[in-house]
C-alpha positions as CSV (number, residue, x, y, z in Angstrom):
1,X,0.0,0.0,0.0
2,X,2.8,2.4,0.8
3,X,4.5,1.7,-2.5
4,X,1.2,2.3,-4.3
5,X,0.7,5.6,-2.5
6,X,4.3,6.6,-3.3
7,X,3.7,5.9,-7.0
8,X,0.6,8.0,-6.9
9,X,2.4,10.9,-5.4
10,X,5.2,10.6,-8.0
11,X,2.8,10.4,-10.9
12,X,1.0,13.5,-9.5
13,X,4.3,15.4,-9.1
14,X,5.4,14.5,-12.7
15,X,2.3,16.2,-14.1
16,X,1.5,19.0,-11.7
17,X,5.0,19.7,-10.2
18,X,4.9,21.8,-7.1
19,X,1.3,23.0,-7.7
20,X,-0.9,22.4,-4.6
21,X,-3.8,19.9,-4.8
22,X,-6.8,21.9,-6.2
23,X,-9.2,20.6,-3.6
24,X,-12.0,18.1,-3.9
25,X,-14.4,20.6,-5.3
26,X,-12.1,21.4,-8.3
27,X,-10.5,18.0,-8.9
28,X,-12.9,16.8,-11.5
29,X,-12.6,20.1,-13.4
30,X,-8.8,19.9,-13.4
31,X,-8.7,16.2,-14.4
32,X,-11.3,16.3,-17.2
33,X,-10.9,19.7,-18.8
34,X,-7.1,20.1,-19.1
35,X,-4.6,18.1,-21.2
36,X,-2.4,17.6,-18.1
37,X,-5.3,16.1,-16.3
38,X,-6.1,13.7,-19.1
39,X,-2.4,12.7,-19.2
40,X,-2.4,12.1,-15.5
41,X,-5.5,9.9,-15.8
42,X,-4.0,7.8,-18.5
43,X,-0.6,7.3,-16.9
44,X,-2.2,6.8,-13.5
45,X,-4.4,4.1,-14.9
46,X,-1.5,2.4,-16.5
47,X,0.5,2.5,-13.3
48,X,-2.5,1.1,-11.4
49,X,-2.9,-1.6,-13.9
50,X,0.7,-2.7,-13.3
51,X,0.1,-2.9,-9.6
52,X,-3.1,-4.8,-10.2
53,X,-1.4,-7.3,-12.6
54,X,1.4,-7.9,-10.1
55,X,-1.0,-8.4,-7.2
56,X,-3.1,-10.8,-9.3
57,X,0.0,-12.7,-10.4
58,X,1.3,-13.3,-6.9
59,X,-2.0,-14.0,-5.3
60,X,-3.7,-16.3,-7.8
61,X,-2.0,-19.5,-6.7
62,X,-0.3,-18.4,-3.4
63,X,-3.4,-18.2,-1.2
64,X,-4.6,-21.8,-2.1
65,X,-1.0,-23.0,-1.9
66,X,-0.6,-21.6,1.6
67,X,-3.8,-23.3,2.7
68,X,-2.9,-26.7,1.1
69,X,0.8,-27.0,1.9
70,X,3.2,-25.9,4.6
71,X,5.1,-23.1,2.8
72,X,6.4,-19.7,3.6
73,X,4.7,-16.7,1.9
74,X,7.6,-15.7,-0.3
75,X,7.9,-19.2,-1.8
76,X,4.2,-19.3,-2.4
77,X,4.2,-15.9,-4.0
78,X,7.2,-16.7,-6.2
79,X,5.6,-20.0,-7.3
80,X,2.3,-18.3,-8.0
81,X,4.0,-15.6,-10.1
82,X,6.0,-18.1,-12.1
83,X,3.0,-20.3,-12.7
84,X,0.6,-17.6,-13.7
85,X,3.1,-15.6,-15.7
86,X,4.6,-18.3,-17.9
87,X,2.8,-21.6,-17.7
88,X,-0.8,-20.5,-17.8
89,X,-0.7,-17.0,-19.4
90,X,-3.8,-17.3,-21.7
91,X,-5.9,-18.8,-18.9
92,X,-4.7,-16.2,-16.4
93,X,-5.4,-13.3,-18.8
94,X,-8.9,-14.7,-19.3
95,X,-9.5,-15.0,-15.6
96,X,-8.1,-11.5,-15.0
97,X,-10.5,-10.1,-17.6
98,X,-13.4,-11.9,-15.9
99,X,-12.4,-10.5,-12.5
100,X,-12.1,-7.0,-14.0
101,X,-15.5,-7.2,-15.7
102,X,-17.2,-8.4,-12.6
103,X,-15.6,-5.8,-10.4
104,X,-16.5,-3.0,-12.9
105,X,-20.1,-4.0,-13.1
106,X,-20.6,-4.9,-9.4
107,X,-23.1,-2.6,-7.7
108,X,-23.1,-1.5,-5.0
109,X,-19.4,-1.4,-4.5
110,X,-17.9,-4.1,-2.2
111,X,-16.1,-1.6,0.0
């Protein structure tokens, strides 16, 4: 979570520099009406997608593996990443698309 928040701050700083945050009442206007805001949305979405893909890759097999066998978390995450990234890539991409679609169309939000 801390790494994700740091990435968000860095992406914001790359596009807005030292300008202060415009405040919640003006954030939608700044993001959707300026070219800098659109660029921030696109790059921020791509950075978030990288974090989501990494989280999906390390957790797809590691949680069931930890429940089934007696392993440490790092071994389970490494095995999960290797299995999902190379051996089962088409299946994992399909499953990731299903999870994305279900989470985008879920209402009300789960949080």
